[in-house]
N, C-alpha and C positions, 0 to 999 in steps of 0.2 A: 504494500500500500504506500502511495506517495504521501509524505507528510504534508498536511494542509499549509498553504502559504498564509491564509487568513483563517483564524479560528476564533469564533465568537461564542462565548459561554455565558448564559443567563444575563444578557445585557439589559440593564434597566436605565431608563433616561427620564428625567423629570424637568419641570419648569415651574416658575413662579407666575401665577396669574394675578391680575389686579382688577377684579370686577368692580363696577361702579357701586358706590355706597356700601362696600364691604371691605373687610380687611384682606390684604394680600395673603394668599396661601399657596402651598406647593401641591402640584399634581404629578402623577406619573403618566407619561405618554408612551413609553415603550416598556412592556411588561415581560422581562425574562426571555428574550429571544436568543436562540442558539443556532449556529450553522457552521459548516466548513466550506472552504474554497481552495481547491488544489491549483498548482501552477498550470497556466495554459487553459484553464476552464473559465466558463462564464456562468455566473449565477444571476438569474433575473429576480428582482424584487418588484412585486406587483401588488397593487391595491389602490383604493380610492384616496382622494385627498384626505390628509390627516391620519393615514394608516401607519405612518412612521417610516416610510421608505427612505426619504432623503435624510432623515435624522439618523437612521441606522447607517446609511452610506457614509455620512460625514463622521460618524463615530469610529469608522475604520481608519480615520486619520487622527483620532483622539480629539475631535473638534465638536463643540456644541455651539451652534449659532443662535444669535438672538436671545441670550439668557438661558438657553437650554443647557442642562447639566447632566453629565453621565454619573449616575448615582450608585451603580452597582454592576457587578459582572466583570468579565475579562475580555479583552480584545488582543489576540496574539497575532503579530505580523512577523514572519521569518523567525519564529521561535522565541520571541520575547513579548511580554505583556506590555503593550505601549501605554496602558493606563497607569502603569506603575513605574514608568521610566522618567528620565529627566527632561526638562524643557528643551535643552539643547539637542537631545536625541529626537524629540518630536519635531523640532525645526528641520533636522536633516531628513526625517521621514517624509514630511510634506514637501511635495515637489521633487522628491528623490525616489524613495521606494514606492510611495503612493501618490498618484496625481488625480486630478478631478476635471471632468468635463461638464459644464453647467448647461441648463436648458437654453438659456439665451446667450449666444455668443456675442450678439451685438451689445448687450449690457456688460459683458465681461471683459471685452477688449478696450484698451485705452484709445480713444479716437485720435489722440494727438501723437501717437507713436506708430511707426510702420509695423506691419505684421511680423516681419522677420525678427525685429528687435524683441518682440514680445514672445515669439515662439521659442527662442533660444535662451531667454532670460533664466529660467529655472535650471536648465542644464549647466549653464555657465556659473551661476551663483552658487550652485551646489558643488561645484568643482568636478562635475562628472565629465565634462568635455571642454576643450578650449573653444574660443569663439569661432575659429575657422572650422574645427571639426563639428561644432554644433550647427553651423550654417550648412555644411555639407550634409549632415544628418537631416536637417529640416528639408532641404531640397529632395533628398531621397524619400522622405515621408510625403511631401507634396506630390511627388510622382506616384507613390504607392496609393495615395488617397484619390487619385484621378483629378487633381486640380489642374486647370489650364496654365500653360507657361510656368511650369514649376521652378525654372531657374530665376524667374523675375517676379513672380506673384508676391514674394515676401517684401518687395520694394513698395508695394501699395499700402495705403492706409485702409483701416477696416471698412470705411464707407465706400470704398472703391471696388468691393467685391459683393457678390450676391449673398443672401442669407445662408443658402446651402453651402456655398464655398467657404464662408466664414466659420460655419459649424465644423467643416472638415479641417480648417486651419486650427481650430481649437483642439481637435483630436490630435493633430500634429504636435501642438504645444504640449499636450499631456504625454505623448509618446516619446518626445525628443530626449528627455532625461533617462530614457531606457528604464522605466520603473518596473517593479514587480507586479503592481496592482493599479488598475485604473477604475475610478468610479464614474460611470456614465449616468448623469442625472437628467432623465427625459431629454436626450440629445436631439430627438427628431420631432418632438411634440409640436413645436411652433412652425414646422415646415409643411409645404404643400406635399401631396402624396407623391408626385413625380420626383420632387427633390429628395423626399424621404427615402425613396428606393436607392438613389445614388449614395446617400450618406450611410444608410444601413449597410449596403454592400461594401462600401469603403471601410467602415468600422469593422465589419466581420473579417474582411481580408487582412486588415492591419493586425487584429488580434491573433489570427492564425499565423501570420508571417513573423510576428515578433515574439510569440509565445507568452505574451503577458496574460495575467489573470484579470478578470473584470467583474465588477458588480454593475448590472444594467438595470436601472431604475425606470419604471414606466407605469402608466395605468392602462396601457393597451396590450392585452394578452396576445393578440395576433402579431404584434411587432416583436414582443419579447420571445415568442416561439421561434422566430427566425434566427436568433443570435445566441440563445442560452442553451447550456447543457442541462442545467437544473433550474427549477423555479420555486421560489418561496412566495406564497400568497399571504398577504398581511391585511389585517383589519383592526382598527382602533388599537394599534400598538402590539397586537398579538399575532402569532403564527396560526393561520387557519389551516394551511396545507403546505407540505414541503416534499418535493420529489423530483424525479427526472422529467424533462420536458414532455416526453411522449406520454408518461403517466398523467401529468397534469392536464394536457390538452385532450387526450383521447379516453382517459379513464379517471376523471376527477371523482374524489370520494365525498367531499364536503358540499353542502347545498350552496354555499357562497361561491365556491369555485365553479360549480355547475352553472350558476347564474352568470358568471363572468364569461364562461365558454359559450353560452347560448345567447349572449347579448345581441341586440339588433335582429332578433328573430321575428320582428313585427311583420305580419303578412297583410299589407294594405292592398286591397283590390282596386285597381284603376277604374275610375268612374268615367262614363261618357260625358263629353262636354254639352252644355246647354246651347241653344242656337245663338244667343247673344252674350258676348263677354261682358263682365263687369268692369274690367280694366283692359284697355287696349293701347299699347305703345306702337306708334306708327312712324317708322323711318327716323328714329331718334339719333341725332348727332349732337355731341356736346364737347366742350373744352372748358378747362378751368380758367378762371379769371386771371388775366395777366400773361397767359400763354398763347402761343400761335399754332398749336397742334391739337388735333382732335383726340379725345380719349374714348369716345364712343362713336362708332361708325355705322349709321343706317340700321339701328337696332329696331326690330319689330317683333313683339310677342303679345299674346292674348292670355288673360286669366279669366276663367269662367266661374260663376257663382258656386260656392260650396266645394271648390276644388283647390288643389295645390299645384302651383307652377314652381318647380325648382330651377333656380339660376345657378349653374355649376361652372366652376373654373378655378384656376390657380390665383394666388395673390397677384394683383395688377391686371386681371383680365377684364375688369370693368363692372363686376357684379354690384359692389356697393355704390359705385358711381351711378349706375342705372337707378338704384334706390333713391339716391339724392335728387336725381332728375324728377322721378315720379312724385316725391314729396315736396318738390318746389324749392329745395335748397340750392339746386344748381340748374338754372334755366337752360334749356337746350338751345343750340344755335340753329337747329332745324328739326322738323317733325312735330307731331302733336300727340297728346295723351287724352283719350276719352275715358271717362269714369262715370259709371252708373247712368249712362245715357246722356252725359253732357261733356262738353269740352273743358278740360282743366286749363286754367291760366298757367303760363310757364313759371311764374314767380309765386312763392308762398304768400307774399303780402297781398296778392290780388284774389286769393281764394276765399270762398264763403265759409261760414261756420259749419255748414253741412259738409262741405268738402273736407274740412279738418276732422270733423267727427267720424265720418265714414271711412277715412283712410288713416289707419293707425300704424304704429311701428313698435317692434320689440327689438332691443339692441343686444349686441353680443355680450357686453360686460354689464351684468346687472348691478355690480358694485358701484359703478360710476353713473348708472342711469337713475339712481334714487338718491334723494336728499337724506344724508345720514342723520339729520336732526329731526326728521319727520317720522311719525309712526306709520305702520302699515295702513291703518285706517285713514290717515290723512293722505297718504300717497294714492290709495285707490279712490278716495272720496273726491279728489280734485276734479277729475273729469265729470263726476256726477253733479257737482256744483256748477261747473263751467258750461256743460252742454244741456243739462236738464233742470238746473236750479234747485236740486234737492238739498234739504237742510235737516238738521236735527235727527229725530227718531226715524224718519223716512229714509234719510241718507244712510244711517247706521244699519238699518234693516237690509238695504240693498248691498252694502259692503259685506255683511255677513253672508248674504246669498252668493256673492261672488267668491268669497273665501271657501264656501262649500263647493262651488263649481270647480275650483282649482284644488280641491281635496286637501285643504288645510284646516278649515274650521274657524269659528269665531274666537278661539283662544289666542289667535295671533294678532288680533285687531290693534292691540295697544303695544305691540313689540316694535323695536327699532331694527333697521336693517342689520346692524352689527350682531343682533341676537338670532339671526337666521343663517341657515346653511346656504351654500351656493344654489342648490336646486330650489330651495324655498324662496330665495330672492328672485329667481327667474320666474317662479310661479306668481309672485306678487306683480311682476312686470306684465305678465300675461293678463292677470286680473285687471290691472290698470287699463290695458288696451280694450279688454272686453267691456269695461264700464262705459265706454263711449258708444256701445252697440254698433260696431263698425261693419261695413260690408267687406272690407279687405284689411288684412293685417300683413305688413311687411316684416318678416322674421329674418334678421340679419345675423347669421352665424349664431343662433340662439343656444345651440348645444355644444359649440366647439370648445368652450372653456370648462365644460362639465365632465365629471367622471362618466365612464360608459354606462353604468347602471342608473345613475341619476339622469343622464341624457336620454336613456331609454324611457324612463318614467315621464320625462317632459314630452317626448314624441307621442307617447300613448295618450297623454292628457290633451295635446293639441288635436289629435285625431278624434277623440271623444267630444271635445268642444265643437269641432267642425260639424260633426253629425248633429249635435243638439242645436247649434246656433246658425248653421248654414253659412258660416263665414268662409271667405276665400283667403288662402295664404300665398304670398309671394315669398318663397323660402330660399334665401341666399346661403350657399354653403359650398365648401370644397370637399365635403365628405360624401363619397358615392354610396356608402352603406346607409347613411341617413336618407339619401335620395331614394334608394330602393324601398326604404321603409315608409316613406310618407308621400311621395309625389304621384300626381296623375299625369302631368306633362313635364317636360324638361327642355330647358334651353342651355346648351353648352356654349360658354363664352371663351374667347381667346383673343388677347390683344385688342379688346374693345369691340369685337365683332361676334355675332352669333354664328357659330360654325356648324351647329346641328340643333334641330328643333322639331319637336313633335310629341306625341304621347309617350309615356314611359316605355311601353312595350316596343314602340318603333325606335326610340333613341337607344335603348339598351340591347337591341338586336342587330346582328351583323347584316350587311357589311358596314364597317365603320370607316369614317375618315381617320386620318393619321392621328390627329390630336385626341379625339374621343377614344380611340383605341389605346393610346398612351395612358390616358386618365383611368380608364376601366382596368387596364392591366396592372396599374400601380397600387390598387387598393389591397392592403395586406389581407391574406386569407388565413383562417385559423387552422392551418395544417403545416406539418413539418416539411421542409424542403421547398416551400413555395418560393422563397427568395432566390434560391439557386436556379429554380426552373425559369423564373422571369428573366434573370440575368442571362442565362443560356439562350433563351429565345431571342433576346435583344441582340446578342452577339451574332446569332445566326442571321437575323434580319439585316444587321449592319454589314455582315460579310456578303450577303446576297445583293446588297445595293452597291 
């Protein structure tokens, strides 16, 4: 048996909380977690937000962020308990034996320094490599990770490369000191599916070629299945299930793991459209103020009553820009929008109160879409006052009805946003939109910031509400699994243009255009070997061309 590189025993982690109007007190957030990681192996840590994944990953560097404290247990790296070692030993451990890749490379790189300078910094400061050797190592890693112009990309600043390229640069930064262990903390979560494939493949190849061990932290079981040898499922700081990847994916034992494996199993039957659309965008062309180039090019789509039109594409494809045009925040330079049998004025300021009421929007980040100083009742009650003039007991009665509709109940009416989970906050935003009794709700990436099980619950809620209220959704997303679950029709956007449009069955059936084929083939599947299969197919296609 190979001696574990990383050995964690009965790890306990706590934190001090400061609730309003109460005395500060300590809580335990990780409860006696144990596992082993051998050299050259990858252990996936999976679970919802708050499960303790990142906290455990950082503990492998003897680090507790934001006031978090390691209160018990042992963490052994290369045969020594790093929790019982000296501060100087820990400093040589971090960035030397153990390195870290964060979720957001853009937030982790210094924008004022060139990429090369940052990639080699740890290797040089730890005395592992000379500057010349570190730069040569960095170029070697840039090549291995499939970055363009590997000899010169290090001379660029972080803002001069794409998000996917910067994430691979961060992987190079972590591998440059030739560590024994790398902690990958949600390294592809913020990326589009097509970019995610490239980064996943690059990470997997780099791990294989360097022989480094890795902890891979994510909430996406389909992603972790492609890179991990073993998987630990966590929930609320405890181990739910721990085993090899094949067992976790194909023969899960615990109910929570089974739920993760079967997530997005919603079977939404596509509905036939009514004769007249409730929302019709006709030949929309738009550009941002102060620019001289179009960001939307002749976009035409229809949304029918009681149906869902999914607008799909990568970041920068024009999805949210189209929503801004529809809501009047960005007047189009050409084209027109018909809504509920009338022509909408291009600018928000010229629209009637009925236009505003009947066309609502739910935003991606519920955290920033609500006033933290207002209660749930006040947030939901604002449109009831503004559009219908409801006051007092009548308004409170309607708020409670809406809370029942979103399956929360009136016990939440006096709570503040900070007292809600991410899924509950998004449900409150849904209730606020429903309060206006709209004909159309624009849902802008409303599940992308949520854990899979929470997102699944939101999608089921939206479908139930649609059946009851006959509301139509314009659903903006880059997640094809979400599209399959909720859409009746689909518009695929690329570089400001609609490249494929029709019913769900038509758009998701071959033959495909090149871009739609790329999107569909990039959605991770919950099966072993999927990543290798996709990469092999793309190499064959590339060779054939």
